[in-house]
N, C-alpha and C positions, 0 to 999 in steps of 0.2 A: 235866672239860669245863678247857682250857688256859684258866693264871691272867693273863691283859693288861690293858696300860695301853694304853687309846687315846688315838692326836694327832688333832687336828685336821683334816678332810677339805682334800683337792688341795691337800697339802705333794708339792708336784714338785718340791723340790731331794735332789739323791741325790748330790752332792759330799761330804760329811762322813760319814766315814767311823761316828762312834759311832750316826749317824739311816740311814744307809744301806749295803746291802748290794752290791758289784757283782761278777758272778761273767762268764767267756767260755766264753759257749757256742756250738752247732752247731745250725740250726734242721732240722726232719725234721718228717712230718707220718703221718698214717695215712688210707688211702681204703679205702674198705668200697661191695664191688659189689653189695651185695643178698646174699651170702653167705659171703665170706670178707674179709679188713682182711687191705692191702698196707701196710708201715713202706715208707714212702720219704724218702731221705736227699738235700740238693742236692747237688750234686758236691764229690767229697771235694779238687777246687784249692778251690772257696772258700774263703775267710778266714772263721776266727769271728767272732764282735761281741761286744759288752757288752750285758749289760741287769742293770739293777739293782733294786731293789725296796725298799720304805724297813722298815724293823725293826718299825715298830706297825701295829698294825692302824686304819686309821679309822673303822669298822660290820662292823658281824657281820648275816647272814642265819641263819635256820635251823639252815644245816650250819658253814658256810663262815667265816670269820675275812676283813675283805676290807682292802688293800694296795695304797697308791701303787704302781704299775710302770712302768716306762721300757725300749724297744728302741730303740737309736738305730737301726737299721736299718730300722722302719718311721716311713712318713712319711703325711701326710692326702691326701687327695682334696682338689681346688680348694676344694669345699661346704662343706669343714669347716676353711679357712681363716682363719674366728675366734674361735679359740681362741687365748685371752690367757694370759700368764705363765707358760705351761709351761714345762717344761724341756727339752722334746725337741716335737716338732713333733705327733706323738699321745700323747694321754692314757687310759693302759689301766689295768687294775688287776687285780692278782694273786688268786686266792681259794683258801683253805689251810683244812685243817679244824679245826676250835672244837677236837675232842675229841684228847685227850692218845694216843698210841699206846701199846698195852699192852705 
């Protein structure tokens, strides 16, 4: 298993490079019709955008470490507008394996 140091939950601050990693990404997804997977991508003309992940996880599950995550292109729906103190409109998590790659 990975040797990790946990941080407090709900640290949705991504401006300090010592505590958060920011990457440029392009969105894609997979569709499954019951027998085949199809990899789909957004139009090539669509600009990439930034996502950020906190370097340290704040909790763990049976197989994953859970990190605070931000994708500034994802916005919340009106019913979720009571979220307070988040660095973006939507709070998300990223789950990474807690086991070391061989």
